[in-house]
C-alpha positions as CSV (number, residue, x, y, z in Angstrom):
1,X,0.0,0.1,0.0
2,X,1.3,3.5,-0.9
3,X,2.4,5.5,2.2
4,X,0.0,8.5,2.6
5,X,1.6,11.8,1.7
6,X,0.7,15.5,2.2
7,X,-0.3,16.3,-1.4
8,X,-1.3,19.9,-2.7
9,X,-3.2,20.2,-5.9
10,X,-3.4,23.7,-7.7
11,X,-6.1,24.0,-10.3
12,X,-9.4,22.4,-9.9
13,X,-10.6,22.5,-13.6
14,X,-12.1,19.7,-15.6
15,X,-8.8,17.7,-15.1
16,X,-7.5,18.9,-11.8
17,X,-10.9,18.5,-10.0
18,X,-11.2,14.7,-10.6
19,X,-7.5,14.2,-10.1
20,X,-7.9,15.9,-6.4
21,X,-10.7,13.4,-5.7
22,X,-8.7,10.4,-6.7
23,X,-5.7,11.6,-4.6
24,X,-7.8,12.1,-1.5
25,X,-9.7,8.7,-2.0
26,X,-6.2,7.0,-2.2
27,X,-5.6,7.9,1.4
28,X,-3.5,11.1,0.9
29,X,-3.9,14.3,2.9
30,X,-5.3,16.8,0.3
31,X,-4.7,20.5,0.1
32,X,-6.4,22.4,-2.8
33,X,-5.9,25.9,-4.2
34,X,-7.7,27.6,-7.2
35,X,-7.4,31.2,-8.2
36,X,-11.1,31.4,-9.0
37,X,-13.2,31.0,-5.9
38,X,-16.5,30.0,-7.9
39,X,-14.6,26.9,-9.3
40,X,-13.4,25.9,-5.7
41,X,-16.9,26.3,-4.4
42,X,-18.2,24.2,-7.2
43,X,-15.7,21.4,-6.5
44,X,-16.3,21.5,-2.8
45,X,-20.1,21.2,-3.3
46,X,-19.6,18.3,-5.7
47,X,-17.3,16.4,-3.1
48,X,-18.8,17.0,0.4
49,X,-17.3,13.7,1.7
50,X,-13.6,14.7,0.9
51,X,-11.6,16.0,3.7
52,X,-9.2,18.8,2.5
53,X,-7.5,21.9,3.5
54,X,-8.0,25.2,1.3
55,X,-4.7,27.0,0.7
56,X,-4.7,30.8,0.4
57,X,-1.9,31.0,-2.3
58,X,0.3,28.6,-4.1
59,X,3.0,29.3,-1.6
60,X,0.6,28.3,1.3
61,X,-0.4,25.1,-0.6
62,X,3.2,24.1,-0.9
63,X,4.0,24.8,2.8
64,X,4.5,21.4,4.5
65,X,3.6,19.6,1.3
66,X,5.5,16.3,0.3
67,X,4.1,16.8,-3.3
68,X,2.6,19.7,-5.2
69,X,0.7,19.1,-8.5
70,X,-0.3,21.9,-10.8
71,X,-3.0,21.7,-13.5
72,X,-3.5,25.3,-14.8
73,X,-3.9,27.0,-18.1
74,X,-0.8,28.1,-20.0
75,X,2.9,29.1,-19.6
76,X,2.2,32.5,-17.9
77,X,-0.3,30.8,-15.4
78,X,2.3,28.2,-14.5
79,X,5.2,30.6,-14.1
80,X,3.0,32.7,-11.8
81,X,1.9,29.8,-9.5
82,X,5.4,28.2,-9.4
83,X,8.0,30.9,-9.7
84,X,6.1,33.9,-8.8
85,X,6.5,35.9,-5.4
86,X,3.7,33.7,-3.9
87,X,4.7,30.7,-5.9
88,X,5.2,27.0,-5.0
89,X,9.0,27.3,-5.1
90,X,9.1,29.8,-2.3
91,X,8.0,27.3,0.3
92,X,8.3,23.7,-1.1
93,X,10.6,21.9,1.1
94,X,14.0,20.3,0.1
95,X,13.3,16.9,-1.3
96,X,9.7,17.7,-2.1
97,X,8.1,16.7,-5.4
98,X,6.7,19.0,-8.0
99,X,4.6,17.7,-10.8
100,X,3.0,19.8,-13.6
101,X,0.2,18.3,-15.6
102,X,-0.4,21.4,-17.6
103,X,0.1,21.3,-21.4
104,X,2.7,24.1,-21.8
105,X,5.9,24.8,-23.8
106,X,9.0,22.6,-23.4
107,X,10.9,25.9,-22.7
108,X,9.0,26.6,-19.4
109,X,9.2,23.0,-18.3
110,X,13.0,23.1,-18.7
111,X,13.2,26.5,-17.0
112,X,11.2,25.2,-14.0
113,X,13.3,22.1,-13.8
114,X,16.5,24.2,-13.5
115,X,14.9,26.2,-10.6
116,X,13.8,23.0,-9.0
117,X,17.4,21.5,-9.2
118,X,18.7,24.6,-7.5
119,X,16.2,24.2,-4.7
120,X,16.8,20.4,-4.6
121,X,13.2,19.6,-5.5
122,X,12.2,16.7,-7.6
123,X,10.5,18.0,-10.8
124,X,8.3,16.2,-13.4
125,X,6.6,17.6,-16.4
126,X,3.8,15.2,-16.9
127,X,1.2,16.3,-19.6
128,X,-1.8,14.1,-19.8
129,X,-3.8,12.3,-22.4
130,X,-7.3,10.7,-21.8
131,X,-9.4,13.7,-21.7
132,X,-12.0,14.5,-19.1
133,X,-13.4,10.9,-19.1
134,X,-9.9,9.6,-18.3
135,X,-9.5,12.1,-15.5
136,X,-12.9,11.1,-14.1
137,X,-12.2,7.4,-14.3
138,X,-8.7,7.6,-13.0
139,X,-7.3,6.1,-16.3
140,X,-5.1,8.8,-17.6
141,X,-1.9,8.4,-19.5
142,X,1.0,10.5,-18.3
143,X,4.0,11.5,-20.5
144,X,6.8,12.4,-18.0
145,X,9.9,14.3,-18.4
146,X,12.5,14.6,-15.7
147,X,15.2,12.6,-13.9
148,X,14.5,8.9,-13.0
149,X,14.6,9.7,-9.3
150,X,11.9,12.3,-9.7
151,X,9.6,10.0,-11.6
152,X,10.0,7.3,-9.0
153,X,9.2,9.9,-6.2
154,X,6.0,11.0,-7.9
155,X,4.8,7.6,-9.2
156,X,3.1,6.4,-6.1
157,X,0.8,9.4,-6.1
158,X,0.2,9.6,-9.9
159,X,-0.8,6.0,-9.9
160,X,-4.0,7.1,-7.9
161,X,-5.4,8.7,-11.2
162,X,-3.5,7.1,-14.1
163,X,-3.4,3.8,-15.8
164,X,-0.2,4.4,-17.8
165,X,2.9,6.4,-16.7
166,X,5.7,6.6,-19.3
167,X,9.1,8.2,-18.6
168,X,10.0,9.8,-21.8
169,X,13.3,11.3,-21.0
170,X,14.9,14.6,-19.5
171,X,13.0,17.7,-18.5
172,X,10.7,19.0,-21.3
173,X,10.3,15.8,-23.0
174,X,7.0,15.1,-21.6
175,X,5.7,18.3,-23.2
176,X,7.3,17.6,-26.6
177,X,5.5,14.2,-26.5
178,X,2.2,15.9,-25.8
179,X,2.8,18.1,-28.8
180,X,3.3,14.9,-30.9
181,X,0.0,13.6,-29.3
182,X,-2.0,16.6,-30.3
183,X,-0.6,16.7,-33.9
184,X,-1.8,13.0,-34.3
185,X,-5.3,13.9,-32.9
186,X,-5.7,17.0,-35.1
187,X,-4.8,15.2,-38.3
188,X,-7.1,12.3,-37.5
189,X,-9.9,14.7,-36.7
190,X,-9.5,16.5,-40.0
191,X,-9.7,13.2,-41.9
192,X,-12.6,11.9,-39.9
193,X,-14.6,15.1,-40.7
194,X,-14.1,14.8,-44.4
195,X,-14.9,11.1,-44.3
196,X,-18.2,11.7,-42.6
197,X,-19.2,14.4,-44.9
198,X,-18.4,12.2,-47.8
199,X,-20.6,9.4,-46.4
200,X,-23.4,11.9,-45.9
201,X,-23.1,13.3,-49.4
202,X,-23.3,9.9,-50.9
203,X,-26.5,9.1,-48.9
204,X,-24.8,6.1,-47.2
205,X,-26.2,4.6,-44.0
206,X,-23.8,6.1,-41.4
207,X,-24.2,3.3,-39.0
208,X,-23.2,0.8,-41.6
209,X,-20.3,2.9,-42.7
210,X,-19.1,3.0,-39.2
211,X,-19.6,-0.7,-38.8
212,X,-17.5,-1.3,-41.9
213,X,-14.6,0.9,-41.4
214,X,-14.1,0.9,-37.7
215,X,-12.8,-2.5,-37.5
216,X,-9.9,-1.9,-39.8
217,X,-6.9,0.3,-40.2
218,X,-9.2,3.5,-40.3
219,X,-10.2,2.8,-36.7
220,X,-9.4,5.5,-34.1
221,X,-10.5,6.8,-30.7
222,X,-12.0,9.8,-32.5
223,X,-14.1,7.5,-34.7
224,X,-15.3,5.3,-31.9
225,X,-16.3,8.2,-29.7
226,X,-17.3,10.9,-32.0
227,X,-18.6,9.5,-35.3
228,X,-22.3,9.5,-34.0
229,X,-22.1,12.7,-32.2
230,X,-20.5,14.5,-35.2
231,X,-23.3,13.2,-37.4
232,X,-25.8,14.6,-35.0
233,X,-24.1,18.0,-34.9
234,X,-23.5,17.6,-31.1
235,X,-20.2,19.0,-30.0
236,X,-20.5,19.5,-26.3
237,X,-17.9,17.0,-25.3
238,X,-14.5,16.9,-23.9
239,X,-11.6,18.9,-25.2
240,X,-12.4,22.5,-26.4
241,X,-11.1,24.0,-29.7
242,X,-9.6,27.0,-27.9
243,X,-7.4,24.6,-25.9
244,X,-6.5,22.6,-29.2
245,X,-5.3,25.8,-30.8
246,X,-3.2,26.6,-27.9
247,X,-1.6,23.1,-28.0
248,X,-1.1,23.2,-31.8
249,X,0.6,26.7,-31.4
250,X,3.0,25.1,-28.9
251,X,3.7,22.3,-31.4
252,X,4.3,24.8,-34.3
253,X,6.6,27.0,-32.1
254,X,8.6,23.9,-31.0
255,X,8.8,22.9,-34.7
256,X,10.2,26.3,-35.7
257,X,12.7,26.1,-32.8
258,X,13.9,22.7,-34.2
259,X,14.1,24.0,-37.9
260,X,11.2,21.7,-38.7
261,X,8.1,22.4,-41.0
262,X,4.8,21.0,-39.9
263,X,2.5,22.0,-42.9
264,X,-0.3,19.6,-42.1
265,X,-0.4,20.7,-38.4
266,X,-0.4,24.4,-39.5
267,X,-3.2,23.7,-42.0
268,X,-5.5,22.0,-39.5
269,X,-4.8,24.8,-37.0
270,X,-6.2,27.3,-39.5
271,X,-9.2,25.1,-40.0
272,X,-9.7,25.3,-36.2
273,X,-9.2,29.1,-36.4
274,X,-12.2,29.2,-38.8
275,X,-14.4,27.4,-36.2
276,X,-13.4,29.9,-33.6
277,X,-14.4,32.8,-36.0
278,X,-17.8,31.0,-36.3
279,X,-18.2,31.2,-32.4
280,X,-17.2,27.6,-31.8
281,X,-14.1,28.0,-29.7
282,X,-15.6,26.3,-26.6
283,X,-17.1,23.4,-28.7
284,X,-15.1,20.2,-28.6
285,X,-12.6,19.5,-31.3
286,X,-14.9,17.3,-33.4
287,X,-16.6,20.6,-34.3
288,X,-14.0,20.9,-36.9
289,X,-16.6,19.2,-39.3
290,X,-18.7,22.5,-39.1
291,X,-16.4,24.1,-41.8
292,X,-17.6,21.5,-44.3
293,X,-21.2,22.0,-45.4
294,X,-23.4,19.2,-45.7
295,X,-24.3,17.9,-49.2
296,X,-27.4,15.7,-49.1
297,X,-27.5,12.5,-47.1
298,X,-29.0,12.0,-43.6
C-alpha cells in the first residue's frame, strides 16, 4: 500500500478536479488551491465527503507538502503559480516533489526544472492524455519528463489517477511528447470530418459505414467516440477547440525552434481558427466538421 503523503493540488478545472478526488480517496492528505473562488466552491459542493484543506496561495499550498501538483492554463499561469513571489517554489521543502500536468511549452518546463534543481526539489513535467473521461475514471496516460529519481518519487501518487505512466526522458520531453500527441489527434480529426461528410453526401447509412470501417486500419478513438455525435451536430464533449489551438501553437513553435516544418499541423490549426471565428471555440474539437457544409444525405 502506498504510504500516505501530504499532497497539494493547484487548479481544480475539468482535469484537476477529478485528480484531486482520486488523490484524497487513495488516502493522501489533500490541500487544494484555485485562483477562481467559484470553481473551488463548485468542486467542494460536488465532493462534500472529501476532507481537505484550502490554501490561500500557491506558497501556502506548498507549505509542508510532500508533493505539489499543478494543472493550470498556460505558460504564464504556470510561471506565476510556481515561480512567482507567492509561488510554490518559495516554500516547497528540500526533497519535495513538484509535478506539472499543464500542457505548456517545453521551454517553461525546462526552466522550472532548472529552478527545481537549484532548490533540490524533484521535478516532473507530465502532460496528460485521456481527456476529461480519463480524469474522471482515473485512467489517464502521463507523459513524463525529468530525472528517473523524480519520476520514482512522484509515481506512487500519480498511480492514484492514471493507468499508464511513461518516462520519456529529460525535462521538457513530456511536453514535447504531448505536442506529438496533439498533432496526431488533429490530423485524425480532420480526416474523420471529411470522411463523414463524404458518407453523408453519398447518402450512405452512417451506422453501416461505421460498422464497416471501424474494424480496420481507419479505426481511431475519435471515430469510436465522435462519429455518431458529429453526425448529430453535437459538440458539447471533452476538449475545447480553444485549448487545441493553444496546443497546436505550442507544437508549431517547437517545430520552428527545431528547424522543422509541420505543414499539415499548420493547415488544421487554420481550420480550427475558422471554427473559432464562427463562435465555436468552446465546442469540442470534433466541431471541426462544421467548416464542411452538408451535401445531401441524412
